[in-house]
N, C-alpha and C positions, 0 to 999 in steps of 0.2 A: 114667846120670843124664840127665834131660831137658835139651835144649839151651836151651829157653826155657819160662818159666812165667809165666802171668798169672792174676790173680784177678778174679772177677766176683761182685758181690753179687746174690743172687737174691731179695731182698725179705724182708719180715717174715713168716716162715713157721715153723710149729711141727710137731712130729711127731705123727702120729695116736695113737701110743702114749701120749704125755703127755696128750693130750686125753681118752683113755679112762680114764686114771687119775684125772682130775679135779684135776690139780696146778695150783696157782696159780703162774704164772711169766710172765716177760716174755721172749719169744724174740727174740734178735738175729738178723740175717740169716744165711742159709746163705752160706758162701763156697765157690765152686766153682773149683778150681784145674785148669788145663789145662797139660799138659806135652807138648812135641813132640820126638820123637826118631826118626830113621830113617823118617820119614813116618807114624809111628803116633801117634795122639792118646790120651793117658792123662788121665782125669778123676778128681779127688778132690773129694768134697763134704764140707764141714765144717759141722756144726751147732753154733752158739753159743747158749747159753741162760742166762738169769738167772731163778731161781725160788726160792720159799721152800723151806727145808730140810725134809726129811721123815725119818722114823725110820730108813729104810734108808741115809741119808747119814751116820749118826753114826760108824760105824767109819772111813769115809774122812775125816771131819772131824777125828777124833782123830789119824789118821796124818799128815794134812797139817799139823796144828798142831805136832806133834812135829818134822816136817821144818823148818818155817819158824822155829819158836822156837829150836831148836838152832843153825840156821844163823846166826841173828841174835845170840844171846847166848852161845853156847859157842865164842867165837872163840879162846879160849886152851886149848881142850880141856875134858874133863869133870872134875868134882869132885862130891862128895857132894850139896851143896846144889842144884846144877843138875840132876843126875840124878834126885834125889828129887822135886823140883818138877815136872819134865817128865813123869815116868812116873806120878806120882800125880794130876796135873791133867788131862792130855790123854788122857782115856779115853772109851770109847764111852758109858759110863753118865753121864759129865759132860755130854755133849751131849744125851743123852736127857732129862736133868733140865732143861736149858735149853729144849728144845722143849716141855716140859710146863709151863713158866713163862709165864703169860699176859703178863708184863711184859717178856719178852725176844722179840726177833725175830732170825731167822737167814735169810740169803739166800745162795745158792750160785751159783757161775759154773761152767757145765758146757761142756766141749768134747768132742763125740763121745762122750757118756756117761761122761766122766772128769771128776771134780771137781778143779778147778785153783785155786780161790779161794773165799773166803767172807767175809761181813761179819756181825757180831753186834752187837745193840743192847740196851741196858738202858734202858727207858723211864722208870724211876723214879730212876735215878742222876743227881744234879746236881752241879755244881761252883760253890761260892760263890753259892748261891741258884739261881734258875731262869733267870737272864739268858742262860745258854749252852745251854739246852735239855737234851735227853737225851744219854746217853753212847754213843758208838760204842766198844764194849769191845774189839773185835778186827777187824782188817782184814788178812787173810793171803792172799798169792798165792804159789803154788809158784815156787821159784827158776827153774824152767825156762820159766815164762811171764811173768816180770816184764819190764817195759818195753813191754808190749803194750796198755796202757791199761785193763787189767782192774780194777785198784784204783779208778781214776777212775769207771769204769762202775758198780761196786758202790756207791760213794758217791752217785752220781747216782740210782741206783735207790732207796736209802733216803730220799733227799730227795723223790723223787716219791711214795713211799709214805707217809712219815711227816712230811715237811716239814723246815724248818730254823728256828732254828739247832740245832747239836749240838756236842759237845765230845769230845775224845779225848786220850790221853796216849801219849807215846813216850819211850823211854830217851834221855838227853841225848847218848849216844855213838852212837845209831843215825842217822848222818848221812844215809843214803839216805832214810829215812822223813822226817826233818826237811826235807830239800830237796823231797821230794815234796809235803808239805803246804804248804810256803811257796809253791811254784809254783802251787798251786791257790788261793792267796789267804788261807789260814788264818793266824792270828796267835797268837803265844804270849800266853796270858792268865794264866799262873801256873805253879806247880810242885806236884808231890806226890811222895811216896816210894813205891816198890814194895818190898814186904817179901818177900825171898827167904830163907825159913827163918831169920829174925832179922837178915839183912843188909838195910840200907836202900839203895836205889838211886834216884838222882834221875831224875825224869821231867819233861819239859816238858808242859804242858797247852796244846793247840791248840783254837781254836774258829773257826768261820766266821760268828760272830754279826755281824761288821762287813763280811763279804765281799760 
C-alpha cells in the first residue's frame, strides 16, 4: 500500500468519448491520486461526471435502485410485499419509460464509467398546489459512495437545470435522509402515504421553497 497519498484537481475536463457521443452532461473535475511507496510514484486518475441519463443506463439504474431501496426499506428482511414491489418496479423497462416521458428528467452521477447515483424529476407532479414546484421523485446514491457529497451535487444540478423550488418525500423512519435534507435547509411542509401493495406508510414531504 502507498505510504502517502494526495489528490489534485485537474480542472473542468471531459472525455473525448463523451463529446463524440453528443451526450449532455456536466463534467466534474478529474481527481488525480498520487501514491508514493519505495521511491515509486503511482498515479490514479478518476473522472467524475454528471450527465443526463441515456438508454444504455437503464439496466444500471434498475440495479442501483434495487440496491438502495432494499438497503433502506428491507431492514427487517424480506417479505412478499417488499419483494414484489422491488422486483416489479425497478426494471430496465421502467427506466426506459421514464426516459421516453417528456415530463420526466433523469441525471446520473458517473465515476470512472460506473453509475453510482442518480436523481429523477417529475415536472408535472405538485404538492398542495404549485407553491412547492416540481417533484424530485428519486435521489439514490450507492451505499458505497454515500457521504461524499454526491446527493448534494445531484440536487444542485437539477436546480441549475430546472430551477427551484421543488419538493420530495421520504419515509418517516429514514432518519439518514431526513437529516440530510434538514442539513440542506429543507423544511417539512406536509405528509403523504406511500402505498406498498395495500400497506400505507407515512412519508414526510420536504421542500426548499423557503430555503
